[in-house]
C-alpha positions as CSV (number, residue, x, y, z in Angstrom):
1,X,-0.7,14.1,46.3
2,X,-1.9,11.0,44.5
3,X,-5.0,9.7,46.0
4,X,-5.7,5.9,46.0
5,X,-8.8,4.2,47.3
6,X,-8.6,0.7,48.5
7,X,-12.1,-1.2,48.5
8,X,-11.9,-4.8,50.3
9,X,-13.9,-6.2,52.9
10,X,-10.8,-7.4,54.8
11,X,-9.7,-5.0,57.3
12,X,-6.2,-6.2,57.8
13,X,-5.7,-6.0,54.0
14,X,-6.9,-2.5,54.1
15,X,-4.4,-1.6,56.8
16,X,-1.7,-3.6,55.1
17,X,-2.2,-1.5,52.0
18,X,-2.4,1.9,53.7
19,X,0.9,1.3,55.4
20,X,2.4,0.4,51.9
21,X,0.6,3.4,50.1
22,X,1.7,5.9,52.6
23,X,5.6,4.4,52.4
24,X,5.4,4.9,48.8
25,X,4.2,8.7,48.8
26,X,0.4,7.9,48.0
27,X,-2.4,9.3,49.9
28,X,-4.6,6.2,50.9
29,X,-8.1,5.9,51.9
30,X,-10.4,2.7,52.6
31,X,-13.7,1.4,52.0
32,X,-15.1,-2.2,53.3
33,X,-17.8,-2.8,50.6
34,X,-18.8,-1.7,47.1
35,X,-21.6,0.9,48.2
36,X,-19.4,2.7,50.5
37,X,-16.7,2.5,47.9
38,X,-19.0,4.2,45.2
39,X,-19.7,7.1,47.9
40,X,-16.2,7.7,48.5
41,X,-15.3,8.1,44.7
42,X,-18.1,10.4,44.2
43,X,-16.9,12.7,47.4
44,X,-13.1,12.3,47.2
45,X,-12.4,11.8,43.5
46,X,-9.5,9.6,43.9
47,X,-7.1,8.9,40.8
48,X,-6.8,5.1,41.4
49,X,-9.1,2.6,42.8
50,X,-7.8,-0.8,44.2
51,X,-10.9,-3.1,44.0
52,X,-11.3,-6.6,45.3
53,X,-13.6,-8.7,43.3
54,X,-15.4,-10.6,46.0
55,X,-17.3,-8.1,48.1
56,X,-20.5,-8.5,50.6
57,X,-23.5,-7.1,48.8
58,X,-22.5,-5.5,45.3
59,X,-19.7,-7.4,43.7
60,X,-16.5,-5.8,42.5
61,X,-17.3,-6.4,39.0
62,X,-20.9,-4.4,39.5
63,X,-19.0,-1.8,41.2
64,X,-16.6,-1.6,38.3
65,X,-19.3,-1.1,35.8
66,X,-20.7,1.8,38.0
67,X,-17.5,3.5,38.2
68,X,-16.8,3.3,34.6
69,X,-20.2,4.4,33.7
70,X,-20.3,7.5,36.2
71,X,-16.4,8.1,36.7
72,X,-14.9,7.0,33.5
73,X,-11.4,8.8,34.2
74,X,-11.1,6.7,37.5
75,X,-8.4,4.0,36.9
76,X,-9.6,0.8,38.3
77,X,-7.1,-2.0,39.3
78,X,-8.9,-5.3,40.0
79,X,-7.8,-7.8,42.9
80,X,-8.4,-11.3,42.2
81,X,-7.0,-15.0,42.5
82,X,-4.3,-16.0,40.1
83,X,-6.8,-18.8,38.5
84,X,-9.8,-16.8,38.4
85,X,-9.6,-16.6,34.5
86,X,-13.2,-15.8,33.9
87,X,-13.2,-12.9,36.4
88,X,-10.0,-11.7,34.8
89,X,-11.4,-11.6,31.3
90,X,-14.7,-9.8,32.4
91,X,-12.8,-7.3,34.4
92,X,-10.8,-6.4,31.6
93,X,-14.0,-6.3,29.2
94,X,-15.4,-3.9,31.8
95,X,-12.2,-1.7,31.2
96,X,-10.4,-2.4,34.3
97,X,-6.8,-1.0,34.2
98,X,-5.0,-3.9,35.2
99,X,-5.3,-6.7,37.9
100,X,-3.3,-7.6,40.9
101,X,-3.3,-11.3,41.7
102,X,-3.7,-12.8,45.2
103,X,-1.6,-13.5,47.3
104,X,-0.6,-10.1,46.8
105,X,3.0,-9.4,46.0
106,X,3.7,-5.5,46.7
107,X,6.1,-5.3,44.2
108,X,3.6,-6.1,41.6
109,X,1.2,-3.4,43.1
110,X,4.0,-0.9,43.1
111,X,4.7,-1.6,39.4
112,X,0.9,-1.6,38.4
113,X,0.8,1.8,40.3
114,X,3.4,3.5,38.6
115,X,2.1,2.6,35.2
116,X,-1.6,4.0,36.4
117,X,-0.2,7.4,37.4
118,X,2.0,7.6,34.4
119,X,-1.3,7.0,32.3
120,X,-2.9,9.9,34.4
121,X,0.0,12.1,33.7
122,X,-0.4,11.7,30.1
123,X,-4.0,12.2,30.4
124,X,-3.2,15.8,32.0
125,X,-1.3,16.8,28.8
126,X,-4.2,15.8,26.3
127,X,-6.6,18.5,25.1
128,X,-10.2,18.3,26.3
129,X,-12.8,17.9,23.8
130,X,-15.5,20.2,23.4
131,X,-19.2,18.8,22.6
132,X,-18.5,19.8,18.9
133,X,-15.4,17.8,18.9
134,X,-16.8,14.5,20.1
135,X,-15.0,11.3,19.2
136,X,-17.8,10.3,17.0
137,X,-18.3,13.8,15.1
138,X,-17.1,13.7,11.6
139,X,-15.1,10.5,11.5
140,X,-14.7,8.1,8.6
141,X,-12.1,7.0,6.1
142,X,-10.8,10.2,4.4
143,X,-7.6,11.9,3.4
144,X,-5.7,13.5,6.3
145,X,-2.5,15.7,6.3
146,X,-1.3,19.2,6.2
147,X,2.1,18.4,4.8
148,X,3.3,20.4,1.7
149,X,3.2,17.1,0.0
150,X,-0.5,16.4,0.8
151,X,-1.7,19.9,0.0
152,X,-0.2,19.6,-3.5
153,X,-2.2,16.2,-3.8
154,X,-5.2,18.2,-2.7
155,X,-4.8,20.5,-5.5
156,X,-4.3,17.9,-8.0
157,X,-7.6,16.1,-6.9
158,X,-9.3,19.6,-7.3
159,X,-7.8,20.0,-10.7
160,X,-8.7,16.3,-11.6
161,X,-12.3,16.5,-10.4
162,X,-13.0,19.1,-12.7
163,X,-12.6,17.1,-15.8
164,X,-13.3,13.5,-17.2
165,X,-9.8,12.4,-18.4
166,X,-8.3,9.0,-17.3
167,X,-6.0,9.4,-14.3
168,X,-3.0,7.1,-13.0
169,X,-2.5,7.1,-9.3
170,X,1.1,6.0,-8.2
171,X,2.2,5.0,-4.8
172,X,3.2,2.3,-2.5
173,X,0.9,-0.1,-1.1
174,X,-1.1,1.4,1.9
175,X,-0.7,5.0,1.0
176,X,-4.4,5.8,0.5
177,X,-4.6,5.6,-3.5
178,X,-8.3,4.3,-3.1
179,X,-9.2,7.3,-0.9
180,X,-7.7,9.6,-3.5
181,X,-9.8,7.9,-6.6
182,X,-12.9,8.4,-4.3
183,X,-12.1,12.0,-3.6
184,X,-11.7,12.8,-7.4
185,X,-15.0,11.0,-8.0
186,X,-16.7,12.7,-5.0
187,X,-15.6,16.3,-6.4
188,X,-16.5,15.6,-9.9
189,X,-19.9,16.1,-11.7
190,X,-20.2,12.4,-11.6
191,X,-20.3,12.5,-7.8
192,X,-24.1,11.2,-8.0
193,X,-23.3,8.1,-10.4
194,X,-21.8,4.9,-9.1
195,X,-18.1,4.6,-8.0
196,X,-17.1,0.8,-9.0
197,X,-13.7,-0.3,-7.6
198,X,-11.9,-3.4,-9.2
199,X,-8.8,-5.1,-7.4
200,X,-7.0,-6.3,-10.5
201,X,-4.4,-8.1,-8.4
202,X,-7.1,-10.3,-6.4
203,X,-8.8,-12.1,-9.3
204,X,-7.7,-14.7,-11.8
205,X,-7.1,-13.3,-15.5
206,X,-10.1,-15.2,-16.7
207,X,-12.5,-13.8,-13.9
208,X,-11.2,-10.4,-14.1
209,X,-12.1,-10.0,-17.7
210,X,-15.6,-11.4,-17.2
211,X,-15.7,-9.1,-14.2
212,X,-14.7,-6.1,-16.4
213,X,-16.8,-6.6,-19.3
214,X,-19.5,-9.2,-18.3
215,X,-20.7,-12.0,-20.3
216,X,-23.7,-13.4,-21.9
217,X,-25.3,-16.7,-21.3
218,X,-23.0,-20.0,-21.9
219,X,-20.1,-17.8,-22.6
220,X,-18.2,-20.3,-20.6
221,X,-18.8,-23.3,-17.9
222,X,-21.1,-21.9,-15.1
223,X,-22.0,-18.8,-16.8
224,X,-25.4,-17.7,-15.8
225,X,-28.2,-18.4,-18.2
226,X,-29.2,-14.8,-18.5
227,X,-25.6,-13.5,-18.4
228,X,-23.9,-10.7,-16.3
229,X,-23.2,-7.1,-16.7
230,X,-19.5,-6.3,-16.1
231,X,-18.2,-3.3,-14.0
232,X,-17.9,-1.0,-17.0
233,X,-21.7,-1.3,-17.3
234,X,-22.3,-1.1,-13.7
235,X,-20.1,1.9,-13.8
236,X,-21.9,3.8,-16.7
237,X,-22.1,7.6,-16.2
238,X,-19.7,7.3,-13.1
239,X,-16.3,6.1,-12.3
240,X,-14.4,2.7,-12.6
241,X,-11.4,2.6,-10.2
242,X,-8.8,0.0,-11.5
243,X,-6.7,-0.9,-8.7
244,X,-3.4,-2.7,-9.3
245,X,-3.8,-2.3,-12.9
246,X,-0.1,-3.5,-13.2
247,X,-1.3,-7.2,-12.6
248,X,-3.1,-7.1,-15.9
249,X,-2.2,-9.8,-18.5
250,X,-1.2,-8.2,-22.0
251,X,-4.2,-9.8,-23.7
252,X,-6.8,-8.0,-21.1
253,X,-4.5,-4.7,-21.6
254,X,-5.4,-4.8,-25.2
255,X,-9.1,-5.2,-24.6
256,X,-9.0,-2.4,-21.9
257,X,-7.3,0.2,-24.2
258,X,-10.1,-0.6,-27.1
259,X,-12.7,0.1,-24.5
260,X,-10.9,3.5,-23.0
261,X,-10.5,4.6,-26.8
262,X,-13.9,3.9,-28.0
263,X,-15.9,3.9,-25.0
264,X,-17.6,0.8,-26.1
265,X,-17.4,-2.9,-24.6
266,X,-18.3,-6.5,-25.8
267,X,-19.2,-9.1,-23.2
268,X,-17.7,-12.3,-23.0
269,X,-19.4,-14.8,-25.4
270,X,-21.3,-11.7,-27.1
271,X,-21.4,-10.1,-30.6
272,X,-23.1,-6.8,-29.6
273,X,-20.9,-3.4,-29.0
274,X,-22.4,-1.7,-26.0
275,X,-21.9,1.9,-25.4
276,X,-20.5,3.2,-21.9
277,X,-19.9,6.4,-20.4
278,X,-17.3,5.8,-17.8
279,X,-14.3,7.6,-16.5
280,X,-11.3,5.4,-15.5
281,X,-9.0,6.1,-12.6
282,X,-6.0,3.6,-12.3
283,X,-3.8,2.7,-9.7
284,X,-0.6,0.9,-9.1
285,X,2.3,0.4,-6.7
286,X,4.5,-0.7,-9.5
287,X,6.6,1.1,-11.7
288,X,4.7,1.0,-15.1
289,X,7.5,2.7,-17.0
290,X,10.0,0.2,-15.9
291,X,7.4,-2.7,-16.8
292,X,6.9,-0.9,-20.3
293,X,10.7,-1.2,-20.8
294,X,10.6,-4.8,-19.9
295,X,7.8,-5.7,-22.2
296,X,5.1,-6.6,-19.6
297,X,3.0,-3.4,-19.8
298,X,1.5,-2.0,-23.1
299,X,3.4,1.5,-23.9
300,X,0.2,3.0,-25.5
301,X,-2.1,1.8,-22.6
302,X,0.7,3.4,-20.2
303,X,0.6,6.7,-21.6
304,X,-3.3,6.7,-22.0
305,X,-3.6,6.4,-18.2
306,X,-0.6,8.8,-17.7
307,X,-2.3,11.6,-19.4
308,X,-2.8,12.9,-15.9
309,X,-0.7,11.2,-13.1
310,X,-0.6,11.6,-9.5
311,X,2.2,10.3,-7.2
312,X,1.3,9.6,-3.5
313,X,4.3,10.2,-1.0
314,X,5.0,7.3,1.4
315,X,4.2,8.0,4.9
316,X,7.9,8.2,5.9
317,X,8.3,11.2,3.6
318,X,5.6,13.1,5.4
319,X,6.0,12.5,9.1
320,X,4.5,15.6,9.9
321,X,1.2,14.1,9.1
322,X,1.6,11.5,11.7
323,X,0.2,13.3,14.7
324,X,-3.0,14.3,12.6
325,X,-3.3,10.7,11.4
326,X,-3.1,9.4,14.7
327,X,-5.7,11.8,16.1
328,X,-8.1,10.5,13.3
329,X,-7.5,7.0,13.7
330,X,-8.0,7.2,17.3
331,X,-11.4,8.6,16.8
332,X,-12.1,5.8,14.5
333,X,-11.0,3.2,16.9
334,X,-13.1,4.8,19.7
335,X,-16.3,4.1,17.6
336,X,-15.2,0.6,16.7
337,X,-14.3,-0.6,20.0
338,X,-17.0,1.4,21.8
339,X,-14.5,2.7,24.7
340,X,-12.9,6.1,25.1
341,X,-9.3,6.7,24.0
342,X,-8.3,10.3,24.5
343,X,-4.8,10.1,23.2
344,X,-1.3,8.8,23.2
345,X,1.8,9.5,25.4
346,X,4.5,11.9,24.3
347,X,7.0,8.8,24.1
348,X,4.5,6.9,22.4
349,X,4.1,9.6,19.5
350,X,7.9,9.8,19.4
351,X,8.2,5.9,18.7
352,X,5.4,6.4,15.8
353,X,7.1,9.2,14.3
354,X,10.5,7.3,14.0
355,X,9.1,4.2,12.9
356,X,9.8,4.0,8.8
357,X,6.2,2.5,8.2
358,X,7.0,0.1,5.3
359,X,3.0,-0.4,5.2
360,X,2.4,3.3,5.1
361,X,-0.9,4.9,6.3
362,X,-2.6,1.5,6.3
363,X,0.0,0.1,8.7
364,X,-0.5,3.1,11.0
365,X,-4.2,2.6,11.0
366,X,-3.9,-1.0,12.1
367,X,-1.2,0.0,14.6
368,X,-3.6,2.2,16.3
369,X,-6.4,-0.1,16.2
370,X,-4.5,-2.8,17.8
371,X,-2.9,-0.3,20.5
372,X,-6.7,0.9,21.3
373,X,-7.9,-2.7,21.7
374,X,-4.9,-3.7,24.1
375,X,-4.5,-0.5,26.2
376,X,-6.0,-0.9,29.6
377,X,-6.9,2.7,30.3
378,X,-8.0,5.6,27.9
379,X,-4.5,6.7,26.6
380,X,-2.0,4.6,24.7
381,X,1.5,3.9,26.3
382,X,4.6,2.8,24.4
383,X,3.8,-0.6,25.9
384,X,0.4,-0.8,24.0
385,X,2.1,-0.3,20.7
386,X,3.3,-3.4,18.7
387,X,6.8,-4.8,18.8
388,X,8.2,-3.6,15.8
389,X,7.3,-0.1,16.5
390,X,8.8,-0.4,19.9
391,X,11.9,-1.8,18.7
392,X,12.5,-1.3,15.0
393,X,12.4,2.7,15.1
394,X,16.3,2.9,15.9
395,X,18.2,4.0,12.9
396,X,22.2,4.4,12.7
397,X,24.1,7.7,12.5
398,X,23.7,7.9,8.9
399,X,20.1,7.6,8.8
400,X,19.9,4.0,7.5
401,X,17.8,1.5,8.6
402,X,19.3,-1.8,10.3
403,X,17.8,-3.8,7.2
404,X,19.8,-1.3,4.9
405,X,22.9,-1.3,6.9
406,X,22.9,-5.3,6.8
407,X,22.2,-5.5,2.9
408,X,25.0,-3.0,2.3
409,X,27.2,-5.0,4.1
410,X,26.2,-8.3,2.1
411,X,26.2,-6.5,-1.2
412,X,29.8,-4.7,-0.6
413,X,31.3,-8.1,-0.8
414,X,29.4,-9.4,-3.8
415,X,30.2,-6.1,-5.6
416,X,33.8,-6.4,-5.1
417,X,33.8,-10.0,-6.2
418,X,31.8,-9.0,-9.3
419,X,34.6,-6.1,-10.1
420,X,37.2,-8.6,-9.8
421,X,35.9,-11.2,-11.7
422,X,34.7,-8.8,-14.7
423,X,31.1,-10.0,-14.5
424,X,28.1,-8.2,-16.0
425,X,24.3,-8.1,-15.5
426,X,25.0,-8.0,-11.5
427,X,21.9,-5.9,-10.7
428,X,19.3,-8.3,-12.6
429,X,21.3,-11.2,-11.0
430,X,21.0,-9.7,-7.3
431,X,17.4,-8.5,-7.6
432,X,16.4,-11.9,-8.8
433,X,18.1,-13.9,-6.0
434,X,16.7,-11.5,-3.6
435,X,13.3,-11.9,-4.8
436,X,13.5,-15.6,-4.9
437,X,15.1,-15.9,-1.4
438,X,12.7,-13.4,0.3
439,X,9.5,-15.3,-1.1
440,X,11.1,-18.6,-0.2
441,X,11.8,-17.6,3.4
442,X,8.3,-16.0,3.9
443,X,6.6,-19.0,2.2
444,X,8.5,-21.2,4.7
445,X,7.6,-19.3,7.7
446,X,3.6,-19.7,6.7
447,X,4.0,-23.2,5.6
448,X,3.5,-22.6,2.1
449,X,0.4,-20.6,2.5
450,X,0.2,-18.4,-0.4
451,X,-2.3,-15.7,1.0
452,X,-0.5,-15.1,4.0
453,X,2.8,-14.8,2.2
454,X,1.2,-12.2,-0.3
455,X,-0.1,-10.4,2.6
456,X,3.2,-10.1,4.5
457,X,5.1,-9.2,1.2
458,X,2.6,-6.6,0.3
459,X,1.7,-7.8,-3.1
460,X,-1.4,-9.7,-4.6
461,X,-1.5,-13.6,-4.4
462,X,-1.9,-13.3,-8.3
463,X,1.5,-11.7,-8.5
464,X,2.9,-14.2,-5.9
465,X,1.8,-17.1,-7.9
466,X,3.3,-15.4,-11.1
467,X,6.7,-15.1,-9.4
468,X,6.7,-18.6,-8.2
469,X,5.9,-20.0,-11.7
470,X,8.4,-17.7,-13.1
471,X,11.4,-19.1,-11.0
472,X,13.5,-21.6,-12.6
473,X,13.6,-24.0,-9.7
474,X,10.4,-23.0,-8.0
475,X,9.9,-23.0,-4.2
């Protein structure tokens, strides 16, 4: 039997709730003040409490705090007025499950109770953690996964950590390239030396050069009087991680190649050659081999990086790792949010495993953090997940996404027309138009905001500006 305790000082409301709850198959009990209610909770251990805010003596909000401190697994539903905004906000901050507005609508009560007991049902299927498996034990941003693809990655990390050769990490945005780079450094003899990351896509060309190689006093307008060491010097004896290396200009590529070959650098505005002992790990979400063919990336630098190459698979190709990642991110969310989150429902997990995750592991982490923030109890239900996860996971009978189906439908007509006309260069034409159209649409959505547009498209702001500049007609 499902036990529900009603705490309200109005005996008529308590009686009405008793009649309704019994008719719905619940086992009701009542209390007319907070103190009595707390005693009943300790003695009877109800599953759900319906708690009025305005009570004689201890208030409903004070009682809510006591319940959550001493009986965290009890689900508390607050009864409050429609226009009592401040109380509603405070109740949700204190981890109330939901609230029922006055005047009371029994259909709303029924719906909220059904959701509350669905949450209780999910809880019962979750493993109970021991003291050694507490939510804050051994957590942090690290590589997670037991799939065959990830086991191969771990092997390669071990091999790479045992030497000092240059490494190239390839993979889509959000796959964890920075974590792999840190793991290689941490496992290497250089682990006690600095690990210096540089996002090559986040800095303009001029600033990136001075950031990497440093500058002497007066090298350019605004340069410090004493000069400044670059990231190569700061990483001396350790590891320099160059993220999104494909965004480097050809001029900077030449200077980087020379530094890799000679292990010497020269500051901007300087004349002295400075020796450095730096291991370089590069990462990219672009196909550098294709950029080499297009003349956008130096072939000699590419092969210098590719002495040892590691490709990180997208999350959609290792879906068996999603439950492990979810558990890991839930533990991180608990520490960040300061509230217990014990797991996710089976239906919610299926939605996560079906979704294609274009933003990969980073998108999954943000999804769990968002759901953990919004969930009204200590388990995540499907309603707590972002709309795109709830609605965008369906695939057609061939396994293609709705976007892929729509694109194929449009491209089929374009292809037929090109064949009939005997045209050539269709690939470059379509890719250029798609690139331009997509950027233009996103820019319009964000009213021309470059930063937000770049974030949604999954590229650096520098890359976005280059694409806009390369467009014949602009945007």
